[in-house]
All heavy atoms as an XYZ file, in Angstrom:
802
protein
N       5.664    -54.549     -0.755
C       6.794    -53.876     -1.328
C       6.363    -52.634     -2.088
O       6.984    -51.593     -1.967
C       7.574    -54.821     -2.234
C       8.779    -54.197     -2.815
S       9.845    -55.489     -3.429
C      11.171    -54.585     -3.986
N       5.279    -52.734     -2.859
C       4.791    -51.591     -3.605
C       4.281    -50.507     -2.663
O       4.542    -49.336     -2.892
C       3.663    -52.052     -4.562
C       3.091    -50.981     -5.482
C       4.204    -50.394     -6.346
C       1.996    -51.540     -6.351
N       3.613    -50.909     -1.576
C       3.151    -49.925     -0.595
C       4.324    -49.180      0.043
O       4.270    -47.981      0.253
C       2.352    -50.601      0.500
C       0.953    -50.875      0.104
C       0.173    -51.351      1.272
N      -1.159    -51.687      0.821
C      -2.017    -52.354      1.537
N      -1.702    -52.780      2.728
N      -3.222    -52.608      1.065
N       5.381    -49.880      0.333
C       6.568    -49.256      0.904
C       7.156    -48.240     -0.064
O       7.527    -47.125      0.315
C       7.608    -50.329      1.232
O       8.801    -49.750      1.648
N       7.236    -48.610     -1.322
C       7.772    -47.729     -2.354
C       6.890    -46.480     -2.501
O       7.389    -45.358     -2.508
C       7.868    -48.481     -3.687
C       8.387    -47.652     -4.812
C       9.717    -47.241     -4.860
C       7.537    -47.249     -5.830
C      10.188    -46.473     -5.906
C       7.996    -46.474     -6.882
C       9.324    -46.099     -6.923
N       5.580    -46.677     -2.570
C       4.655    -45.554     -2.701
C       4.729    -44.660     -1.477
O       4.708    -43.442     -1.553
C       3.213    -46.070     -2.948
C       2.214    -44.939     -2.849
C       3.117    -46.751     -4.301
N       4.848    -45.263     -0.306
C       4.960    -44.492      0.944
C       6.200    -43.601      0.934
O       6.149    -42.447      1.353
N       7.312    -44.136      0.462
C       8.545    -43.351      0.393
C       8.403    -42.183     -0.583
O       8.853    -41.065     -0.317
C       9.719    -44.215     -0.011
C      10.165    -45.164      1.085
C      11.324    -46.030      0.635
C      11.699    -47.023      1.754
N      12.804    -47.898      1.344
N       7.754    -42.431     -1.714
C       7.542    -41.360     -2.691
C       6.625    -40.296     -2.112
O       6.921    -39.090     -2.237
C       6.959    -41.939     -4.013
C       8.016    -42.761     -4.718
C       6.447    -40.814     -4.906
C       7.554    -43.443     -5.967
N       5.560    -40.704     -1.454
C       4.643    -39.737     -0.841
C       5.372    -38.880      0.200
O       5.188    -37.671      0.278
C       3.444    -40.434     -0.207
C       2.469    -40.972     -1.206
C       1.334    -41.740     -0.549
O       1.475    -42.160      0.617
O       0.300    -41.930     -1.225
N       6.202    -39.528      0.997
C       6.938    -38.808      2.036
C       7.908    -37.817      1.395
O       8.001    -36.673      1.823
C       7.726    -39.806      2.913
C       8.435    -39.119      4.051
C       9.127    -40.121      4.941
C       9.895    -39.436      6.056
N      10.595    -40.364      6.913
N       8.617    -38.230      0.360
C       9.538    -37.337     -0.330
C       8.808    -36.172     -0.970
O       9.278    -35.016     -0.879
N       7.676    -36.408     -1.582
C       6.901    -35.329     -2.206
C       6.393    -34.372     -1.161
O       6.439    -33.144     -1.330
C       5.749    -35.920     -3.060
C       4.785    -34.823     -3.480
C       6.290    -36.635     -4.279
N       5.919    -34.898     -0.029
C       5.393    -34.006      1.008
C       6.521    -33.154      1.601
O       6.320    -31.984      1.906
C       4.692    -34.799      2.110
O       5.613    -35.573      2.849
N       7.706    -33.705      1.738
C       8.838    -32.910      2.250
C       9.190    -31.830      1.266
O       9.470    -30.694      1.641
C      10.052    -33.821      2.520
C       9.937    -34.747      3.715
C      11.161    -35.674      3.767
C       9.817    -33.954      5.003
N       9.198    -32.180     -0.017
C       9.525    -31.187     -1.061
C       8.480    -30.076     -1.098
O       8.792    -28.908     -1.190
C       9.616    -31.880     -2.416
C       9.837    -30.912     -3.560
C      11.068    -30.309     -3.737
C       8.800    -30.592     -4.408
C      11.279    -29.420     -4.771
C       9.003    -29.711     -5.451
C      10.238    -29.121     -5.625
N       7.223    -30.445     -0.995
C       6.135    -29.466     -1.080
C       6.186    -28.476      0.073
O       5.874    -27.314     -0.075
C       4.784    -30.179     -1.110
N       6.606    -28.923      1.245
C       6.658    -28.035      2.394
C       7.873    -27.129      2.397
O       7.885    -26.136      3.088
C       6.613    -28.856      3.696
C       5.301    -29.562      3.910
N       4.146    -28.893      4.149
C       4.990    -30.874      3.895
C       3.160    -29.732      4.274
N       3.638    -30.952      4.128
N       8.881    -27.420      1.624
C      10.074    -26.617      1.577
C       9.923    -25.406      0.686
O      10.611    -24.427      0.841
C      11.266    -27.430      1.053
C      11.772    -28.396      2.072
C      13.009    -29.089      1.538
N      13.351    -30.209      2.357
C      14.061    -31.226      2.001
N      14.529    -31.272      0.786
N      14.322    -32.202      2.821
N       9.031    -25.484     -0.257
C       8.866    -24.360     -1.193
C       8.209    -23.192     -0.451
O       7.282    -23.376      0.296
C       7.968    -24.759     -2.357
C       8.596    -25.727     -3.263
C       7.814    -25.995     -4.494
N       6.416    -25.596     -4.394
C       5.493    -26.000     -5.193
N       5.773    -26.806     -6.186
N       4.249    -25.597     -5.052
N       8.707    -21.964     -0.684
C       8.109    -20.816     -0.022
C       6.719    -20.548     -0.616
O       6.497    -20.781     -1.817
C       9.059    -19.675     -0.334
C       9.791    -20.103     -1.554
C       9.841    -21.595     -1.497
N       5.811    -20.087      0.201
C       4.477    -19.787     -0.344
C       4.537    -18.604     -1.301
O       5.419    -17.731     -1.191
C       3.675    -19.420      0.925
C       4.677    -19.055      1.961
C       5.932    -19.802      1.600
N       3.595    -18.549     -2.207
C       3.558    -17.470     -3.189
C       2.854    -16.272     -2.564
O       1.644    -16.145     -2.604
C       2.835    -17.934     -4.456
C       3.508    -19.047     -5.218
C       2.638    -19.514     -6.379
C       4.874    -18.619     -5.713
N       3.638    -15.381     -1.948
C       3.082    -14.219     -1.273
C       3.634    -12.944     -1.863
O       3.688    -11.925     -1.196
C       3.417    -14.282      0.211
C       2.838    -15.449      0.929
C       3.285    -15.436      2.364
N       4.690    -15.777      2.415
C       5.512    -15.487      3.390
N       5.105    -14.841      4.425
N       6.798    -15.817      3.325
N       4.078    -12.974     -3.081
C       4.753    -11.829     -3.658
C       3.926    -10.543     -3.569
O       4.405     -9.512     -3.163
C       5.130    -12.085     -5.111
C       6.014    -13.292     -5.286
C       5.549    -14.430     -5.932
C       7.302    -13.273     -4.794
C       6.382    -15.523     -6.063
C       8.127    -14.365     -4.920
C       7.650    -15.491     -5.578
O       8.457    -16.573     -5.719
N       2.680    -10.607     -3.963
C       1.870     -9.410     -4.035
C       1.446     -8.907     -2.670
O       1.270     -7.731     -2.499
C       0.666     -9.659     -4.936
C       1.073     -9.966     -6.326
C       0.898    -11.235     -6.837
C       1.660     -9.011     -7.134
C       1.282    -11.547     -8.148
C       2.052     -9.300     -8.440
C       1.847    -10.570     -8.933
N       1.309     -9.774     -1.682
C       0.892     -9.320     -0.363
C       2.033     -8.627      0.376
O       1.804     -7.935      1.348
C       0.332    -10.498      0.436
O       1.372    -11.427      0.683
N       3.289     -8.808     -0.045
C       4.409     -8.228      0.632
C       4.868     -6.914      0.024
O       5.803     -6.304      0.503
C       5.572     -9.212      0.646
C       5.272    -10.454      1.469
C       6.419    -11.453      1.421
O       7.497    -11.143      0.895
O       6.212    -12.552      1.935
N       4.257     -6.463     -1.012
C       4.643     -5.219     -1.672
C       4.001     -4.074     -0.908
O       2.792     -4.046     -0.725
C       4.198     -5.210     -3.169
C       4.523     -3.881     -3.806
C       4.871     -6.358     -3.905
N       4.801     -3.086     -0.494
C       4.235     -1.944      0.227
C       3.232     -1.169     -0.614
O       3.312     -1.188     -1.853
C       5.457     -1.070      0.546
C       6.613     -1.986      0.452
C       6.252     -3.037     -0.572
N       2.340     -0.488      0.004
C       1.264      0.230     -0.692
C       1.793      1.326     -1.601
O       1.148      1.677     -2.584
C       0.281      0.844      0.319
C      -0.502     -0.220      1.050
O      -0.675     -1.329      0.492
O      -0.962      0.054      2.171
N       2.946      1.929     -1.275
C       3.445      3.031     -2.100
C       4.195      2.564     -3.343
O       4.623      3.388     -4.141
C       4.332      3.955     -1.263
C       5.571      3.276     -0.720
O       5.596      2.049     -0.635
O       6.533      3.982     -0.359
N       4.328      1.264     -3.550
C       5.008      0.739     -4.753
C       3.931      0.270     -5.729
O       3.358     -0.799     -5.575
C       5.981     -0.412     -4.389
C       6.667     -0.932     -5.626
C       6.997      0.035     -3.359
N       3.680      1.120     -6.721
C       2.667      0.788     -7.741
C       3.191     -0.170     -8.758
O       4.422     -0.411     -8.835
C       2.203      2.081     -8.428
C       1.616      3.119     -7.511
C       1.108      4.328     -8.282
N       1.807      4.602     -9.531
C       2.438      5.724     -9.791
N       2.516      6.661     -8.919
N       3.046      5.887    -10.964
N       2.305     -0.708     -9.571
C       2.708     -1.592    -10.661
C       3.647     -0.840    -11.605
O       3.390      0.333    -11.946
C       1.462     -2.060    -11.414
C       1.789     -3.083    -12.472
C       0.528     -3.627    -13.142
O      -0.548     -3.577    -12.538
O       0.655     -4.137    -14.258
N       4.748     -1.478    -11.986
C       5.706     -0.861    -12.858
C       6.823     -0.131    -12.129
O       7.637      0.546    -12.736
N       6.850     -0.280    -10.790
C       7.872      0.407     -9.980
C       8.460     -0.599     -8.991
O       7.879     -1.672     -8.768
C       7.235      1.565     -9.209
C       6.827      2.693    -10.108
C       5.616      2.655    -10.804
C       7.642      3.798    -10.269
C       5.247      3.700    -11.640
C       7.277      4.856    -11.111
C       6.073      4.790    -11.790
O       5.730      5.796    -12.621
N       9.602     -0.242     -8.391
C      10.201     -1.059     -7.348
C      10.925     -0.135     -6.369
O      11.232      1.021     -6.672
C      11.156     -2.110     -7.942
C      12.300     -1.556     -8.740
C      13.560     -1.459     -8.213
C      12.093     -1.172    -10.060
C      14.618     -0.955     -8.964
C      13.149     -0.661    -10.832
C      14.410     -0.562    -10.273
N      11.133     -0.646     -5.171
C      11.762      0.141     -4.090
C      13.270     -0.051     -4.128
O      13.760     -1.163     -4.304
C      11.196     -0.266     -2.741
N      13.991      1.046     -3.924
C      15.447      1.034     -3.893
C      15.884      1.784     -2.637
O      15.308      2.836     -2.287
C      16.016      1.733     -5.137
C      17.533      1.919     -5.025
C      15.676      0.975     -6.393
N      16.867      1.243     -1.939
C      17.423      1.889     -0.762
C      18.858      2.303     -1.092
O      19.733      1.465     -1.261
C      17.414      0.927      0.428
C      17.918      1.480      1.740
C      16.994      2.592      2.232
C      17.982      0.386      2.772
N      19.073      3.614     -1.227
C      20.406      4.152     -1.471
C      21.057      4.320     -0.111
O      20.553      5.062      0.733
C      20.339      5.464     -2.222
N      22.157      3.623      0.123
C      22.785      3.670      1.442
C      24.308      3.651      1.322
O      24.877      2.827      0.627
C      22.298      2.495      2.321
O      22.893      2.601      3.586
C      22.547      1.168      1.694
N      24.923      4.645      1.978
C      26.392      4.692      1.997
C      26.821      5.625      3.137
O      26.185      6.662      3.363
C      26.935      5.202      0.670
C      28.424      5.034      0.538
C      28.860      5.218     -0.916
C      30.316      4.844     -1.066
N      30.719      4.975     -2.443
N      27.877      5.244      3.826
C      28.445      6.042      4.924
C      27.393      6.396      5.965
O      27.353      7.530      6.461
C      29.104      7.313      4.380
C      30.251      7.018      3.419
O      30.894      5.969      3.575
O      30.487      7.820      2.509
N      26.530      5.470      6.295
C      25.523      5.696      7.330
C      24.333      6.521      6.898
O      23.415      6.744      7.679
N      24.286      6.971      5.674
C      23.177      7.747      5.173
C      22.342      6.869      4.258
O      22.859      6.195      3.387
C      23.707      8.962      4.413
C      22.626      9.924      3.983
C      23.190     11.133      3.229
O      24.423     11.232      3.086
O      22.389     11.937      2.764
N      21.027      6.830      4.464
C      20.163      6.020      3.612
C      18.850      6.749      3.317
O      18.385      7.513      4.137
C      19.772      4.688      4.181
O      20.375      4.316      5.313
N      18.342      6.428      2.128
C      17.044      6.969      1.739
C      16.390      5.976      0.791
O      17.055      5.382     -0.059
C      17.198      8.340      1.053
C      15.871      8.918      0.694
C      15.965     10.333      0.213
C      14.539     10.792     -0.103
N      14.478     12.137     -0.604
N      15.086      5.821      0.952
C      14.303      4.890      0.118
C      13.687      5.641     -1.030
O      13.163      6.748     -0.842
C      13.215      4.238      0.980
C      12.448      3.192      0.299
C      11.530      2.520      1.361
N      10.610      1.600      0.763
C       9.385      1.898      0.377
N       8.931      3.129      0.535
N       8.606      0.996     -0.171
N      13.777      5.075     -2.221
C      13.230      5.652     -3.438
C      12.282      4.642     -4.098
O      12.493      3.430     -3.974
C      14.316      5.974     -4.455
C      15.280      7.036     -4.021
C      16.372      6.738     -3.243
C      15.071      8.350     -4.405
C      17.277      7.717     -2.842
C      15.967      9.353     -4.004
C      17.062      9.029     -3.204
N      11.291      5.147     -4.786
C      10.426      4.290     -5.612
C      10.819      4.624     -7.071
O      10.728      5.759     -7.501
C       8.928      4.609     -5.387
C       8.584      4.459     -3.893
C       8.066      3.703     -6.257
C       8.846      3.090     -3.330
N      11.288      3.581     -7.783
C      11.909      3.765     -9.091
C      11.077      3.017    -10.157
O      10.669      1.884     -9.952
C      13.359      3.212     -9.055
C      14.021      3.326    -10.401
C      14.174      3.919     -7.982
N      10.903      3.669    -11.292
C      10.195      3.051    -12.403
C      11.037      1.988    -13.090
O      12.253      2.081    -13.138
N      10.368      0.973    -13.606
C      11.064     -0.097    -14.318
C      11.867      0.379    -15.515
O      12.858     -0.240    -15.907
C      10.063     -1.189    -14.758
C       9.421     -1.999    -13.647
C       8.365     -2.934    -14.260
C      10.443     -2.780    -12.881
N      11.487      1.506    -16.086
C      12.200      2.004    -17.263
C      13.643      2.391    -16.928
O      14.467      2.474    -17.825
C      11.465      3.198    -17.882
C      11.246      4.340    -16.951
N      10.185      4.374    -16.074
C      11.958      5.473    -16.762
C      10.256      5.502    -15.374
N      11.329      6.173    -15.767
N      13.980      2.569    -15.658
C      15.364      2.860    -15.268
C      16.264      1.656    -15.439
O      17.486      1.782    -15.402
C      15.447      3.376    -13.837
C      15.034      4.818    -13.738
C      13.734      5.154    -13.374
C      15.914      5.841    -14.033
C      13.351      6.499    -13.284
C      15.540      7.171    -13.966
C      14.252      7.475    -13.593
O      13.867      8.792    -13.539
N      15.685      0.490    -15.644
C      16.514     -0.719    -15.848
C      17.234     -0.708    -17.192
O      18.009     -1.611    -17.462
C      15.630     -1.964    -15.699
C      15.061     -2.212    -14.305
C      14.119     -3.387    -14.302
C      16.184     -2.411    -13.305
N      16.997      0.305    -18.016
C      17.732      0.476    -19.252
C      18.672      1.660    -19.213
O      19.379      1.939    -20.179
C      16.782      0.610    -20.447
O      15.971      1.757    -20.260
C      15.902     -0.634    -20.616
N      18.667      2.380    -18.107
C      19.534      3.564    -17.958
C      20.953      3.128    -17.592
O      21.148      2.444    -16.596
C      18.936      4.455    -16.849
C      19.729      5.718    -16.678
O      20.756      5.688    -15.968
O      19.322      6.747    -17.265
N      21.959      3.517    -18.398
C      23.329      3.085    -18.122
C      23.853      3.459    -16.738
O      24.539      2.677    -16.108
C      24.138      3.760    -19.226
C      23.171      4.065    -20.312
C      21.853      4.300    -19.628
N      23.533      4.658    -16.272
C      23.998      5.079    -14.957
C      23.382      4.217    -13.857
O      24.036      3.806    -12.894
C      23.702      6.547    -14.730
N      22.080      3.940    -13.967
C      21.390      3.096    -12.989
C      21.919      1.671    -13.047
O      22.118      1.027    -12.011
C      19.877      3.144    -13.197
C      19.107      2.489    -12.077
C      18.914      3.150    -10.889
C      18.631      1.203    -12.211
C      18.233      2.556     -9.840
C      17.939      0.587    -11.190
C      17.730      1.273     -9.988
N      22.150      1.163    -14.239
C      22.709     -0.176    -14.388
C      24.092     -0.291    -13.749
O      24.436     -1.327    -13.160
C      22.786     -0.576    -15.867
C      21.432     -0.834    -16.537
C      21.603     -1.062    -18.013
C      20.704     -1.986    -15.885
N      24.885      0.796    -13.804
C      26.179      0.822    -13.122
C      26.010      0.662    -11.624
O      26.771     -0.052    -10.952
N      24.979      1.326    -11.061
C      24.696      1.168     -9.620
C      24.263     -0.252     -9.291
O      24.635     -0.796     -8.231
C      23.633      2.153     -9.180
C      24.009      3.629     -9.189
C      22.807      4.472     -8.811
C      25.192      3.891     -8.254
N      23.508     -0.865    -10.189
C      23.099     -2.252     -9.965
C      24.301     -3.195     -9.965
O      24.352     -4.147     -9.177
C      22.089     -2.708    -11.018
C      20.692     -2.092    -10.925
C      19.811     -2.629    -12.042
C      20.064     -2.354     -9.577
N      25.275     -2.929    -10.842
C      26.499     -3.720    -10.844
C      27.248     -3.594     -9.507
O      27.710     -4.590     -8.946
C      27.426     -3.308    -11.984
C      26.941     -3.769    -13.340
O      26.171     -4.773    -13.385
O      27.354     -3.171    -14.346
N      27.314     -2.372     -8.976
C      27.938     -2.138     -7.699
C      27.189     -2.883     -6.589
O      27.806     -3.450     -5.672
C      27.999     -0.660     -7.355
C      28.916      0.157     -8.234
C      28.828      1.635     -7.899
O      28.432      2.039     -6.805
N      29.196      2.452     -8.873
N      25.863     -2.844     -6.646
C      25.040     -3.524     -5.624
C      25.281     -5.028     -5.677
O      25.386     -5.686     -4.637
C      23.548     -3.209     -5.861
N      25.394     -5.581     -6.888
C      25.638     -7.029     -6.998
C      26.992     -7.386     -6.397
O      27.123     -8.369     -5.694
C      25.564     -7.437     -8.473
C      25.667     -8.931     -8.698
C      27.118     -9.399     -8.827
O      27.944     -8.713     -9.403
N      27.387    -10.553     -8.298
N      27.999     -6.555     -6.644
C      29.336     -6.827     -6.099
C      29.358     -6.757     -4.577
O      29.977     -7.567     -3.907
C      30.351     -5.842     -6.690
C      30.669     -6.068     -8.146
C      31.559     -4.994     -8.740
O      32.174     -4.249     -7.955
O      31.638     -4.905     -9.966
N      28.641     -5.766     -4.036
C      28.695     -5.557     -2.584
C      27.718     -6.445     -1.821
O      28.053     -6.943     -0.757
C      28.424     -4.100     -2.244
C      28.660     -3.796     -0.803
C      28.858     -2.315     -0.517
O      29.392     -1.601     -1.383
O      28.479     -1.896      0.585
N      26.491     -6.612     -2.326
C      25.446     -7.290     -1.584
C      25.065     -8.659     -2.167
O      24.366     -9.420     -1.522
C      24.195     -6.409     -1.491
C      24.438     -5.071     -0.901
C      24.199     -3.915     -1.624
C      24.903     -4.943      0.397
C      24.428     -2.660     -1.088
C      25.122     -3.694      0.959
C      24.881     -2.552      0.211
N      25.424     -8.934     -3.406
C      25.016    -10.188     -4.023
C      23.641    -10.093     -4.647
O      23.017     -9.040     -4.668
N      23.158    -11.228     -5.140
C      21.876    -11.261     -5.832
C      20.703    -11.544     -4.919
O      19.574    -11.362     -5.310
C      21.907    -12.356     -6.930
C      22.714    -11.957     -8.118
C      23.881    -12.614     -8.427
C      22.326    -10.935     -8.968
C      24.652    -12.270     -9.538
C      23.062    -10.572    -10.077
C      24.226    -11.246    -10.355
N      20.926    -12.068     -3.740
C      19.825    -12.514     -2.871
C      19.449    -11.453     -1.849
O      19.628    -11.626     -0.649
C      20.193    -13.816     -2.189
C      20.377    -14.952     -3.176
C      20.403    -16.256     -2.456
N      20.482    -17.333     -3.385
C      19.445    -18.031     -3.798
N      18.256    -17.772     -3.337
N      19.587    -19.003     -4.654
N      18.888    -10.356     -2.344
C      18.389     -9.322     -1.434
C      16.904     -9.491     -1.252
O      16.217     -9.980     -2.144
C      18.692     -7.947     -2.025
C      20.142     -7.612     -2.132
C      20.343     -6.160     -2.525
O      19.661     -5.283     -2.054
N      21.291     -5.927     -3.394
N      16.424     -9.110     -0.096
C      15.001     -9.154      0.171
C      14.486     -7.758      0.488
O      15.232     -6.966      1.060
C      14.669    -10.091      1.331
C      14.939    -11.536      1.015
C      14.527    -12.417      2.170
O      14.145    -11.962      3.227
N      14.615    -13.722      1.966
N      13.269     -7.472      0.105
C      12.705     -6.154      0.356
C      13.216     -5.155     -0.669
O      13.447     -5.496     -1.835
N      13.441     -3.922     -0.213
C      13.940     -2.882     -1.105
C      15.333     -3.271     -1.589
O      16.133     -3.820     -0.848
C      13.990     -1.546     -0.403
N      15.619     -2.971     -2.830
C      16.928     -3.259     -3.428
C      17.924     -2.269     -2.876
O      17.812     -1.060     -3.040
C      16.817     -3.136     -4.953
C      18.087     -3.310     -5.747
C      18.606     -4.757     -5.607
C      17.820     -2.999     -7.207
N      18.964     -2.748     -2.167
C      19.976     -1.878     -1.595
C      21.035     -1.568     -2.630
O      21.541     -2.462     -3.308
C      20.603     -2.554     -0.384
N      21.350     -0.285     -2.759
C      22.370      0.168     -3.702
C      23.398      0.965     -2.899
O      23.037      1.893     -2.178
C      21.752      1.049     -4.822
C      20.807      0.197     -5.662
C      22.814      1.698     -5.647
C      20.198      0.898     -6.816
N      24.685      0.645     -3.064
C      25.733      1.324     -2.300
C      26.127      2.663     -2.907
O      27.122      2.804     -3.581
C      26.907      0.316     -2.336
C      26.720     -0.378     -3.638
C      25.263     -0.466     -3.865
N      25.285      3.686     -2.692
C      25.603      5.015     -3.163
C      24.919      6.026     -2.248
O      23.984      5.692     -1.550
C      25.184      5.225     -4.614
S      23.418      5.436     -4.871
N      25.418      7.245     -2.282
C      24.776      8.312     -1.522
C      23.398      8.571     -2.116
O      23.203      8.485     -3.340
C      25.604      9.593     -1.635
C      26.978      9.514     -1.004
C      26.912      9.532      0.501
O      25.931      9.978      1.100
N      27.950      9.055      1.136
N      22.407      8.869     -1.286
C      21.070      9.184     -1.804
C      21.098     10.309     -2.845
O      20.350     10.273     -3.831
C      20.309      9.587     -0.549
C      20.965      8.816      0.552
C      22.428      8.812      0.160
N      21.977     11.297     -2.656
C      22.068     12.418     -3.620
C      22.512     11.916     -4.999
O      22.067     12.434     -6.012
C      23.063     13.488     -3.120
C      22.695     14.105     -1.818
C      23.227     13.311     -0.608
O      23.641     12.173     -0.729
N      23.204     13.937      0.551
N      23.404     10.931     -5.021
C      23.878     10.366     -6.297
C      22.737      9.686     -7.040
O      22.548      9.905     -8.246
C      24.989      9.377     -6.028
C      25.586      8.761     -7.278
C      26.659      7.723     -6.991
O      27.070      7.568     -5.833
O      27.077      7.043     -7.959
N      21.931      8.914     -6.329
C      20.781      8.255     -6.980
C      19.784      9.318     -7.423
O      19.210      9.209     -8.505
C      20.152      7.241     -6.055
C      18.941      6.498     -6.627
C      19.278      5.771     -7.917
C      18.386      5.514     -5.598
N      19.545     10.331     -6.610
C      18.598     11.402     -6.980
C      19.035     12.076     -8.271
O      18.208     12.349     -9.151
C      18.500     12.413     -5.835
C      17.684     13.652     -6.115
C      16.276     13.454     -6.604
N      15.483     12.648     -5.726
C      14.417     11.922     -6.143
N      14.046     11.934     -7.414
N      13.743     11.219     -5.306
N      20.339     12.330     -8.446
C      20.829     12.949     -9.668
C      20.549     12.074    -10.897
O      20.174     12.562    -11.958
C      22.338     13.208     -9.574
C      22.703     14.376     -8.703
C      24.198     14.547     -8.659
C      24.626     15.571     -7.665
N      26.078     15.686     -7.525
N      20.748     10.767    -10.735
C      20.469      9.829    -11.836
C      18.984      9.834    -12.189
O      18.602      9.911    -13.351
C      20.955      8.417    -11.477
C      22.477      8.393    -11.442
C      20.416      7.387    -12.488
C      23.087      7.114    -10.911
N      18.149      9.799    -11.179
C      16.708      9.755    -11.413
C      16.232     11.083    -11.995
O      15.381     11.079    -12.910
C      15.957      9.440    -10.095
C      16.274      8.112     -9.472
C      15.517      7.920     -8.162
C      15.982      6.937    -10.410
N      16.732     12.183    -11.510
C      16.333     13.504    -12.046
C      16.869     13.704    -13.463
O      16.206     14.339    -14.278
C      16.826     14.636    -11.134
C      16.056     14.688     -9.812
O      14.973     14.055     -9.713
O      16.534     15.360     -8.887
N      18.059     13.185    -13.761
C      18.632     13.333    -15.086
C      17.818     12.661    -16.169
O      17.749     13.104    -17.291
N      17.177     11.568    -15.817
C      16.368     10.813    -16.804
C      15.093     11.572    -17.128
O      14.551     11.482    -18.216
C      16.046      9.432    -16.232
C      15.152      8.577    -17.057
C      15.937      7.763    -18.055
N      15.062      6.961    -18.863
C      15.230      5.671    -19.123
N      16.260      5.064    -18.621
N      14.388      5.035    -19.885
N      14.590     12.351    -16.170
C      13.345     13.092    -16.378
C      13.547     14.297    -17.307
O      12.638     14.717    -17.955
C      12.791     13.601    -15.023
C      12.315     12.481    -14.136
C      11.886     13.049    -12.816
C      11.565     11.912    -11.830
N      11.276     12.421    -10.489
N      14.763     14.809    -17.320
C      15.040     16.034    -18.102
C      14.994     15.767    -19.607
O      15.015     14.735    -20.102
C      16.408     16.586    -17.732
């Protein structure tokens, strides 16, 4: 009886262990995304452009507004570059405005 119980626990643990995704976060980051930055894809009306954005933009009110729009349109479970529903020119203005 104890062997049967232990066998069931082992089987359950092995199933759980195989379901977890492997930790490959760093191997999947493109070479052009340095530490302290992340990739953003500005896409709207068939026009898209990829940007590399510094983490400090996560405190910028205009950029946070775009993140709210992205959450509403795409949800929280995005993979790869973060998609933002705006024209690339709009994101460029926000990024250039912060540098000034």
